[in-house]
Backbone bond lengths (Angstrom), bond angles and torsions (degrees), N, CA, C in turn:
res aa  C-N    CA-C-N  psi(-1)  N-CA   C-N-CA  omega(-1)  CA-C   N-CA-C  phi
1 M - - - 1.450 - - 1.527 107.97 -
2 S 1.320 117.18 137.13 1.460 121.45 179.93 1.521 110.20 -74.88
3 L 1.319 115.56 159.09 1.459 121.30 178.22 1.515 110.44 -61.21
4 A 1.326 117.11 -40.80 1.465 121.14 -179.99 1.523 110.42 -62.10
5 A 1.332 117.47 -39.44 1.458 120.98 -179.45 1.527 110.51 -70.07
6 A 1.318 117.89 -30.89 1.461 121.31 -178.32 1.525 111.82 -78.24
7 Y 1.324 118.48 -20.57 1.459 122.21 -177.52 1.522 109.86 -82.50
8 D 1.286 116.06 121.43 1.462 121.45 176.04 1.519 107.30 -132.76
9 P 1.341 118.28 108.25 1.461 120.34 -177.20 1.523 113.03 -60.59
10 M 1.315 117.56 -21.37 1.464 120.39 179.66 1.527 111.37 -71.56
11 L 1.352 117.32 -17.76 1.458 120.57 -179.36 1.528 112.95 -89.70
12 I 1.332 117.56 -6.40 1.470 121.14 179.33 1.521 108.08 -78.42
13 P 1.347 116.68 125.57 1.468 118.38 -178.59 1.533 110.96 -64.83
14 E 1.305 116.07 146.33 1.469 122.88 178.10 1.525 109.17 -62.52
15 Q 1.334 115.92 130.96 1.462 121.98 179.50 1.526 108.85 -102.79
16 P 1.327 116.70 141.18 1.471 117.59 174.62 1.529 108.84 -67.71
17 P 1.326 117.74 151.31 1.469 119.32 -179.37 1.532 110.99 -64.39
18 V 1.318 115.22 147.79 1.461 121.04 177.34 1.520 108.05 -75.58
19 E 1.315 116.75 131.76 1.460 121.54 178.65 1.524 109.94 -75.03
20 S 1.320 116.14 142.79 1.462 122.13 179.87 1.525 111.51 -56.95
21 A 1.312 118.03 -42.72 1.474 121.33 -179.65 1.525 110.94 -63.35
22 D 1.331 117.58 -38.41 1.466 120.78 178.25 1.532 110.63 -66.58
23 F 1.326 116.10 -40.30 1.461 120.08 178.62 1.528 110.55 -64.11
24 K 1.327 117.32 -46.55 1.468 121.21 179.36 1.527 110.62 -59.86
25 H 1.317 117.26 -41.98 1.468 121.06 178.27 1.528 110.06 -62.22
26 S 1.317 116.91 -43.63 1.459 121.08 179.81 1.526 111.63 -61.64
27 M 1.325 117.53 -39.93 1.463 121.63 -177.84 1.529 112.46 -69.21
28 R 1.342 117.64 -16.87 1.470 120.98 176.47 1.535 111.00 -65.90
29 F 1.323 116.89 -19.64 1.466 121.17 179.92 1.532 112.32 -87.09
30 L 1.316 116.84 -3.02 1.455 121.92 178.61 1.522 108.62 -94.09
31 A 1.319 117.18 104.71 1.466 121.45 -179.81 1.524 108.82 -73.01
32 G 1.330 115.72 142.79 1.452 118.96 -179.59 1.514 112.35 -147.70
33 A 1.319 115.00 152.34 1.454 120.54 172.58 1.524 107.94 -68.52
34 V 1.323 116.39 144.23 1.457 121.13 179.76 1.526 108.35 -94.05
35 S 1.315 115.14 127.37 1.459 121.89 178.16 1.518 109.47 -125.06
36 V 1.314 115.20 152.98 1.448 122.11 171.21 1.521 105.91 -115.47
37 V 1.325 115.56 125.52 1.454 121.59 178.95 1.522 107.28 -100.92
38 T 1.338 116.26 120.44 1.457 121.82 -178.47 1.524 109.28 -107.40
39 L 1.337 115.51 145.09 1.453 120.32 179.33 1.522 110.61 -159.09
40 G 1.312 115.54 160.40 1.457 121.84 -179.57 1.517 111.93 89.23
41 Q 1.349 115.16 -179.66 1.458 120.94 -179.56 1.521 110.32 -141.68
42 G 1.335 115.47 153.59 1.469 121.35 177.35 1.515 111.54 56.94
43 R 1.329 116.78 -138.96 1.468 120.68 177.63 1.525 111.35 -73.20
44 D 1.331 116.15 -8.81 1.463 122.27 179.48 1.527 110.89 -92.59
45 R 1.338 117.12 21.02 1.461 119.33 179.28 1.529 109.65 -100.54
46 T 1.298 113.42 152.88 1.460 121.47 179.43 1.516 106.99 -157.11
47 G 1.303 117.38 -161.08 1.453 121.71 178.19 1.512 109.89 165.81
48 F 1.319 114.75 -179.15 1.461 119.84 -176.54 1.517 110.36 -152.21
49 T 1.321 115.62 157.65 1.452 122.54 175.15 1.524 107.81 -89.31
50 A 1.329 116.27 136.97 1.465 120.30 -176.89 1.515 111.42 -141.54
51 T 1.324 115.49 142.02 1.457 120.98 166.82 1.531 108.82 -112.29
52 S 1.324 115.93 -2.10 1.469 121.03 -179.14 1.522 110.48 -96.04
53 V 1.334 115.81 64.00 1.461 123.54 178.34 1.523 106.85 -125.04
54 S 1.323 115.67 136.31 1.462 119.60 -178.28 1.520 109.88 -150.70
55 S 1.334 116.02 150.59 1.462 118.95 173.86 1.526 108.42 -72.18
56 L 1.307 116.07 146.87 1.461 121.32 176.67 1.522 110.32 -109.56
57 S 1.340 116.55 -49.86 1.458 119.49 -175.93 1.521 110.39 -153.12
58 A 1.319 116.08 140.39 1.460 121.06 173.27 1.522 110.30 -94.28
59 D 1.343 116.71 -23.71 1.451 122.09 -179.04 1.527 110.61 -63.97
60 H 1.284 116.44 -43.95 1.470 123.90 167.75 1.523 102.91 -122.38
61 P 1.340 118.93 94.82 1.468 120.68 -171.63 1.527 112.54 -48.71
62 S 1.333 114.51 114.44 1.461 120.14 -177.24 1.519 110.00 -152.16
63 I 1.329 114.20 155.07 1.461 121.22 -178.66 1.518 110.23 -131.65
64 L 1.338 114.53 165.43 1.459 123.51 175.48 1.521 108.85 -114.91
65 V 1.320 115.72 138.19 1.460 122.00 174.83 1.516 106.68 -137.54
66 S 1.319 116.86 140.02 1.459 121.26 177.74 1.530 108.95 -102.90
67 L 1.345 116.58 132.10 1.461 122.16 -178.35 1.521 110.64 -134.59
68 N 1.317 116.69 128.31 1.460 122.38 175.13 1.523 108.50 -69.31
69 R 1.336 117.25 126.62 1.455 120.82 -177.62 1.529 112.56 -72.15
70 A 1.326 118.59 -11.91 1.464 121.42 174.72 1.532 110.97 -82.73
71 S 1.325 116.91 -8.13 1.461 122.87 -179.10 1.521 110.98 -68.56
72 S 1.330 115.84 150.12 1.477 120.51 175.01 1.523 111.30 -66.26
73 S 1.325 118.34 -15.65 1.462 122.00 178.10 1.527 112.87 -76.11
74 W 1.326 117.35 -25.37 1.466 121.25 -175.14 1.529 112.99 -58.47
75 P 1.354 120.69 -52.01 1.475 118.32 -179.91 1.532 113.34 -65.46
76 I 1.328 117.44 -30.05 1.467 120.66 177.81 1.527 109.87 -68.23
77 L 1.323 116.55 -42.22 1.468 120.47 176.79 1.523 110.39 -60.62
78 Q 1.315 117.27 -43.71 1.458 120.88 -179.80 1.535 111.00 -63.46
79 R 1.323 116.60 -35.94 1.462 120.91 -178.96 1.525 111.71 -71.09
80 Y 1.348 117.59 -46.81 1.466 121.26 -172.79 1.534 114.02 -94.65
81 R 1.336 117.38 -27.30 1.469 123.51 176.87 1.529 113.80 59.02
82 R 1.315 116.81 31.99 1.465 122.54 173.23 1.527 107.88 -152.13
83 F 1.329 114.54 156.89 1.456 120.32 -179.12 1.514 108.95 -157.17
84 C 1.316 115.50 167.54 1.460 121.43 -179.63 1.525 108.11 -131.00
85 V 1.317 116.80 128.21 1.466 121.82 176.16 1.523 107.25 -99.19
86 N 1.333 115.61 120.31 1.461 123.40 179.13 1.524 107.15 -110.87
87 V 1.327 117.60 106.50 1.462 121.75 179.30 1.528 106.76 -80.85
88 L 1.329 116.55 120.51 1.456 121.56 -169.53 1.523 113.98 -81.14
89 A 1.319 113.38 144.86 1.463 122.16 172.69 1.530 107.86 -85.86
90 D 1.332 115.77 163.50 1.471 120.08 -174.82 1.526 113.72 -65.75
91 D 1.330 118.79 -11.32 1.464 120.98 177.21 1.533 112.29 -98.23
92 Q 1.339 117.33 15.63 1.458 121.03 -176.21 1.530 113.56 -119.15
93 Q 1.325 116.41 29.29 1.455 121.27 -179.87 1.526 112.05 -60.81
94 A 1.325 118.26 -36.69 1.474 121.13 179.95 1.529 110.74 -61.66
95 V 1.330 117.08 -35.68 1.466 120.60 177.42 1.527 109.40 -65.20
96 A 1.320 116.91 -43.67 1.471 121.19 178.25 1.522 110.49 -59.12
97 D 1.335 116.97 -43.19 1.466 120.78 179.80 1.524 111.51 -64.04
98 N 1.335 117.60 -42.50 1.471 120.40 177.99 1.515 111.20 -59.16
99 F 1.325 116.62 -46.95 1.461 120.27 -176.09 1.529 112.27 -76.55
100 A 1.310 117.39 -14.61 1.463 121.04 172.04 1.531 110.43 -83.35
101 G 1.342 116.70 -6.69 1.457 120.87 178.32 1.513 113.86 82.41
102 R 1.323 117.90 15.07 1.462 120.36 179.17 1.522 108.94 -62.18
103 G 1.305 116.56 137.28 1.456 121.80 -178.27 1.524 112.51 76.41
104 G 1.328 117.30 12.71 1.455 121.27 177.58 1.516 115.15 79.11
105 V 1.329 118.49 13.57 1.463 122.04 -179.54 1.531 109.00 -68.53
106 K 1.357 116.36 131.08 1.467 120.69 -177.62 1.517 111.54 -133.22
107 G 1.328 115.39 161.17 1.451 123.20 170.37 1.517 114.20 51.82
108 A 1.342 114.88 -136.00 1.465 121.71 -176.24 1.522 112.56 -64.53
109 D 1.335 118.15 -21.61 1.467 121.19 179.11 1.523 112.02 -66.77
110 R 1.306 117.83 -17.27 1.469 121.32 179.05 1.533 111.54 -66.23
111 Y 1.313 117.10 -19.76 1.461 121.91 -177.69 1.534 112.82 -83.52
112 E 1.327 117.35 -10.87 1.467 121.26 -177.75 1.528 111.23 -64.46
113 G 1.327 116.09 144.62 1.456 121.48 174.65 1.513 115.19 85.73
114 A 1.332 118.02 6.25 1.470 121.57 178.82 1.527 108.51 -138.27
115 A 1.326 115.53 158.25 1.467 120.91 178.85 1.531 109.51 -93.91
116 W 1.333 115.95 132.10 1.460 122.53 -176.95 1.515 110.04 -127.17
117 E 1.319 116.36 149.36 1.452 120.18 173.69 1.525 108.44 -124.02
118 T 1.328 115.23 141.42 1.457 120.45 177.98 1.524 108.44 -81.30
119 L 1.325 115.39 124.20 1.463 122.15 -178.96 1.531 109.90 -88.50
120 A 1.304 117.41 169.23 1.463 122.27 -178.51 1.528 112.10 -55.65
121 S 1.329 117.30 -31.75 1.468 122.36 -178.97 1.525 112.68 -75.59
122 G 1.335 116.35 -15.68 1.459 120.56 -172.44 1.512 112.19 98.58
123 N 1.334 117.41 -13.84 1.462 121.56 175.59 1.521 109.32 -67.72
124 L 1.345 115.90 157.07 1.454 120.48 174.44 1.518 109.78 -100.56
125 G 1.332 115.48 130.97 1.453 122.72 176.91 1.514 109.37 -108.02
126 L 1.325 116.82 139.53 1.458 122.91 -178.67 1.523 110.17 -77.17
127 V 1.310 115.90 121.42 1.465 120.87 176.69 1.528 107.66 -66.92
128 G 1.326 116.97 128.76 1.455 121.55 178.52 1.518 115.13 88.62
129 A 1.333 118.44 3.67 1.468 120.59 175.67 1.530 108.80 -66.98
130 L 1.335 116.68 157.23 1.467 120.14 176.05 1.518 110.63 -58.71
131 T 1.311 115.40 -48.90 1.455 120.92 174.38 1.513 108.62 -149.80
132 V 1.310 115.76 147.95 1.457 123.31 178.26 1.525 106.65 -122.90
133 L 1.324 116.02 123.14 1.462 122.77 -179.12 1.524 108.13 -114.76
134 D 1.303 116.61 107.16 1.457 123.03 -179.34 1.524 107.82 -86.18
135 C 1.325 117.45 119.78 1.463 121.11 -169.16 1.522 113.43 -126.69
136 E 1.300 113.29 150.07 1.457 122.84 169.79 1.522 105.73 -106.54
137 L 1.331 117.31 136.19 1.458 120.33 179.56 1.526 109.35 -69.91
138 E 1.306 115.74 117.92 1.460 121.16 177.82 1.524 110.01 -87.67
139 E 1.351 115.29 -42.92 1.460 120.31 -178.56 1.524 109.25 -161.47
140 A 1.326 115.79 148.13 1.463 122.27 172.56 1.528 106.82 -122.26
141 I 1.314 115.88 116.02 1.460 121.87 -177.96 1.526 107.72 -101.09
142 E 1.313 116.86 114.42 1.463 121.56 -176.63 1.521 110.84 -84.84
143 R 1.330 114.39 123.94 1.462 121.26 176.27 1.518 108.45 -141.19
144 H 1.325 115.56 123.85 1.453 122.14 177.84 1.533 109.87 55.59
145 S 1.316 119.53 -126.09 1.466 122.11 -177.78 1.522 113.20 -87.43
146 H 1.328 117.96 -8.47 1.457 122.04 -172.18 1.534 112.50 -120.36
147 S 1.303 114.62 168.27 1.458 121.73 169.40 1.517 107.87 -121.39
148 I 1.315 115.31 140.83 1.453 122.24 173.61 1.521 105.22 -93.15
149 L 1.319 115.70 113.91 1.452 120.89 -179.08 1.519 109.12 -91.17
150 I 1.312 116.46 129.47 1.454 121.30 172.60 1.518 105.66 -104.79
151 G 1.328 114.71 116.40 1.447 120.35 -178.89 1.513 111.38 -108.28
152 S 1.320 116.18 126.55 1.450 121.92 174.64 1.530 106.97 -84.76
153 V 1.336 116.52 116.92 1.462 121.37 -174.24 1.526 108.86 -75.92
154 R 1.349 115.98 124.13 1.463 122.65 -177.41 1.525 112.37 -104.24
155 A 1.335 117.74 -26.88 1.471 121.08 179.55 1.523 108.49 -156.11
156 I 1.344 115.74 152.72 1.468 122.28 -178.06 1.520 109.02 -138.60
157 T 1.340 116.00 139.59 1.464 121.68 166.23 1.517 106.86 -130.39
158 T 1.332 117.17 151.94 1.461 121.17 -178.94 1.524 110.78 -137.26
159 R 1.330 114.68 159.10 1.474 124.39 175.47 1.527 106.29 -130.77
160 A 1.303 117.10 91.87 1.458 122.49 -169.89 1.529 114.64 -69.63
161 E 1.322 118.75 -26.01 1.468 119.88 -172.59 1.530 113.94 -82.78
162 A 1.309 119.27 -6.86 1.466 122.32 -175.87 1.527 111.81 -91.98
163 Q 1.324 115.54 165.01 1.465 123.49 176.00 1.529 108.72 -105.85
164 P 1.343 118.41 153.07 1.466 120.86 -177.66 1.525 112.99 -79.42
165 L 1.321 115.17 153.27 1.457 122.34 168.10 1.524 106.02 -91.85
166 L 1.308 117.25 126.78 1.460 122.17 -178.53 1.521 110.41 -114.08
167 Y 1.335 116.07 158.63 1.452 122.08 175.93 1.522 107.54 -127.77
168 W 1.323 115.54 125.79 1.461 120.17 -178.98 1.525 109.05 -152.18
169 H 1.291 115.24 135.48 1.456 123.68 175.13 1.527 112.62 51.84
170 G 1.336 114.98 44.44 1.461 120.88 173.76 1.513 115.80 83.05
171 G 1.336 118.44 9.39 1.460 119.54 -179.63 1.517 112.84 -151.41
172 Y 1.319 114.77 162.95 1.466 120.77 177.55 1.522 109.62 -74.64
173 R 1.310 115.56 144.87 1.462 122.35 178.55 1.522 108.61 -134.30
174 H 1.308 114.69 161.23 1.454 121.03 177.48 1.519 108.68 -121.34
175 L 1.301 115.69 143.12 1.453 121.67 179.95 1.519 108.99 -76.36
176 S 1.293 116.55 132.17 1.451 121.64 176.78 1.523 108.99 -89.22
177 N 1.303 117.22 144.68 1.461 120.73 177.12 1.527 111.41 -83.41
178 Q 1.319 117.07 -2.92 1.461 120.22 -179.47 1.528 109.58 -73.57
179 T 1.316 115.46 140.28 1.461 120.26 176.39 1.519 108.35 -114.87
180 A 1.295 115.09 156.74 1.478 119.89 -178.32 1.511 111.42 -78.20
Protein backbone atom coordinates (compact mmCIF):
# COMPACT_ATOMS: atom_id res chain seq x y z
CA MET A 1 0.00 0.00 0.00
CA SER A 2 1.35 3.45 -0.87
CA LEU A 3 1.93 6.11 1.77
CA ALA A 4 -0.71 8.32 0.15
CA ALA A 5 -3.27 5.50 0.34
CA ALA A 6 -2.45 4.88 4.01
CA TYR A 7 -2.92 8.55 4.97
CA ASP A 8 -6.45 9.38 6.02
CA PRO A 9 -6.88 12.80 7.65
CA MET A 10 -10.11 11.59 9.25
CA LEU A 11 -8.07 9.15 11.38
CA ILE A 12 -5.91 11.90 12.95
CA PRO A 13 -7.14 12.59 16.48
CA GLU A 14 -8.45 16.11 17.16
CA GLN A 15 -5.76 18.29 18.74
CA PRO A 16 -6.55 21.05 21.21
CA PRO A 17 -5.68 24.51 19.85
CA VAL A 18 -2.20 25.83 20.60
CA GLU A 19 -2.30 28.64 23.15
CA SER A 20 -0.84 31.99 22.07
CA ALA A 21 1.41 32.16 25.15
CA ASP A 22 2.82 28.69 24.40
CA PHE A 23 3.52 29.69 20.80
CA LYS A 24 5.26 32.92 21.85
CA HIS A 25 7.39 30.98 24.35
CA SER A 26 8.34 28.47 21.66
CA MET A 27 9.38 31.22 19.23
CA ARG A 28 11.85 32.57 21.83
CA PHE A 29 14.02 29.55 20.96
CA LEU A 30 14.26 30.65 17.32
CA ALA A 31 17.41 32.77 17.01
CA GLY A 32 17.23 35.50 14.40
CA ALA A 33 19.18 38.36 12.92
CA VAL A 34 17.89 41.73 14.11
CA SER A 35 16.72 44.08 11.38
CA VAL A 36 15.20 47.52 11.38
CA VAL A 37 12.63 48.13 8.67
CA THR A 38 12.40 51.80 7.66
CA LEU A 39 9.58 53.38 5.69
CA GLY A 40 7.93 56.69 4.92
CA GLN A 41 9.41 60.14 4.33
CA GLY A 42 9.99 63.34 6.30
CA ARG A 43 7.98 63.55 9.51
CA ASP A 44 5.80 60.79 8.03
CA ARG A 45 8.57 58.22 8.47
CA THR A 46 8.59 55.40 10.96
CA GLY A 47 9.75 51.80 11.14
CA PHE A 48 10.01 48.74 13.30
CA THR A 49 12.45 46.17 14.62
CA ALA A 50 12.03 42.70 13.11
CA THR A 51 13.52 39.25 13.36
CA SER A 52 10.91 37.93 10.91
CA VAL A 53 12.88 38.66 7.72
CA SER A 54 13.78 35.99 5.20
CA SER A 55 14.99 35.67 1.63
CA LEU A 56 12.32 34.57 -0.82
CA SER A 57 14.07 34.31 -4.18
CA ALA A 58 17.44 35.04 -5.74
CA ASP A 59 16.09 34.59 -9.28
CA HIS A 60 14.01 37.72 -8.80
CA PRO A 61 15.75 39.17 -5.71
CA SER A 62 13.02 39.39 -3.10
CA ILE A 63 12.51 39.07 0.63
CA LEU A 64 9.74 38.35 3.13
CA VAL A 65 8.97 40.52 6.14
CA SER A 66 6.18 40.03 8.67
CA LEU A 67 4.32 43.14 9.92
CA ASN A 68 1.52 43.42 12.46
CA ARG A 69 -1.33 45.35 10.82
CA ALA A 70 -2.12 47.05 14.16
CA SER A 71 1.35 48.65 14.00
CA SER A 72 1.73 52.37 13.27
CA SER A 73 3.96 51.27 10.36
CA TRP A 74 1.10 49.56 8.50
CA PRO A 75 -0.68 52.70 7.15
CA ILE A 76 2.68 54.25 6.19
CA LEU A 77 3.62 51.12 4.24
CA GLN A 78 0.27 51.19 2.45
CA ARG A 79 0.77 54.87 1.56
CA TYR A 80 4.37 54.65 0.26
CA ARG A 81 4.53 50.97 -0.87
CA ARG A 82 8.29 50.71 -0.30
CA PHE A 83 10.53 49.87 2.62
CA CYS A 84 14.15 49.25 3.53
CA VAL A 85 15.46 46.31 5.55
CA ASN A 86 18.59 47.22 7.53
CA VAL A 87 20.24 44.10 8.99
CA LEU A 88 21.96 45.33 12.15
CA ALA A 89 25.56 44.90 13.18
CA ASP A 90 26.40 43.96 16.78
CA ASP A 91 27.22 47.60 17.61
CA GLN A 92 23.73 48.83 16.65
CA GLN A 93 21.62 47.58 19.56
CA ALA A 94 20.50 51.14 20.43
CA VAL A 95 18.97 51.44 16.94
CA ALA A 96 17.07 48.18 17.48
CA ASP A 97 15.75 49.49 20.81
CA ASN A 98 14.58 52.78 19.26
CA PHE A 99 12.71 51.02 16.48
CA ALA A 100 11.19 48.57 18.96
CA GLY A 101 9.69 51.63 20.68
CA ARG A 102 11.58 51.16 23.95
CA GLY A 103 11.20 54.23 26.13
CA GLY A 104 8.12 55.28 24.17
CA VAL A 105 10.05 56.41 21.07
CA LYS A 106 7.67 56.74 18.08
CA GLY A 107 7.59 57.70 14.42
CA ALA A 108 10.39 59.86 13.02
CA ASP A 109 12.01 60.12 16.47
CA ARG A 110 13.13 56.50 16.10
CA TYR A 111 15.79 57.69 13.65
CA GLU A 112 17.56 59.89 16.24
CA GLY A 113 21.06 58.92 17.35
CA ALA A 114 22.07 57.07 14.16
CA ALA A 115 23.44 58.05 10.75
CA TRP A 116 21.10 57.55 7.78
CA GLU A 117 21.46 57.99 4.05
CA THR A 118 18.64 58.68 1.62
CA LEU A 119 18.50 55.94 -1.02
CA ALA A 120 17.34 56.34 -4.63
CA SER A 121 13.86 55.10 -3.60
CA GLY A 122 13.54 57.76 -0.90
CA ASN A 123 13.89 55.14 1.84
CA LEU A 124 16.47 55.71 4.57
CA GLY A 125 19.30 53.21 4.89
CA LEU A 126 21.30 52.84 8.11
CA VAL A 127 24.94 53.78 7.67
CA GLY A 128 27.09 50.90 8.94
CA ALA A 129 24.39 48.21 8.81
CA LEU A 130 25.54 44.70 7.84
CA THR A 131 23.39 44.93 4.76
CA VAL A 132 20.75 47.34 3.52
CA LEU A 133 18.04 46.02 1.18
CA ASP A 134 16.06 48.78 -0.51
CA CYS A 135 12.69 47.31 -1.49
CA GLU A 136 9.53 48.05 -3.36
CA LEU A 137 6.41 46.37 -1.98
CA GLU A 138 5.40 43.70 -4.46
CA GLU A 139 2.56 42.23 -2.41
CA ALA A 140 1.15 42.20 1.12
CA ILE A 141 -0.59 38.94 2.03
CA GLU A 142 -2.91 39.39 5.01
CA ARG A 143 -3.07 36.50 7.45
CA HIS A 144 -4.48 36.69 10.96
CA SER A 145 -3.04 39.78 12.73
CA HIS A 146 -0.09 40.23 10.35
CA SER A 147 0.77 40.76 6.72
CA ILE A 148 3.53 38.94 4.90
CA LEU A 149 5.31 41.59 2.89
CA ILE A 150 7.01 40.54 -0.32
CA GLY A 151 9.66 43.08 -1.15
CA SER A 152 11.29 43.31 -4.55
CA VAL A 153 14.92 44.25 -3.81
CA ARG A 154 15.99 47.29 -5.88
CA ALA A 155 19.41 48.07 -4.34
CA ILE A 156 21.84 46.51 -1.84
CA THR A 157 24.77 47.75 0.23
CA THR A 158 26.88 45.61 2.58
CA ARG A 159 29.46 45.95 5.37
CA ALA A 160 31.44 42.71 5.28
CA GLU A 161 33.77 43.30 8.25
CA ALA A 162 31.04 43.55 10.93
CA GLN A 163 29.32 40.87 13.03
CA PRO A 164 25.51 40.49 13.26
CA LEU A 165 23.27 41.48 16.14
CA LEU A 166 21.14 38.46 17.05
CA TYR A 167 18.00 38.02 19.15
CA TRP A 168 17.41 34.82 21.07
CA HIS A 169 15.37 33.86 24.10
CA GLY A 170 14.20 37.39 24.84
CA GLY A 171 17.55 39.18 24.54
CA TYR A 172 20.22 40.43 22.19
CA ARG A 173 23.15 38.12 21.50
CA HIS A 174 26.43 38.42 19.69
CA LEU A 175 27.95 35.87 17.36
CA SER A 176 31.15 34.34 18.61
CA ASN A 177 34.00 33.77 16.17
CA GLN A 178 34.86 30.54 17.99
CA THR A 179 34.21 27.34 16.09
CA ALA A 180 33.67 23.90 17.54
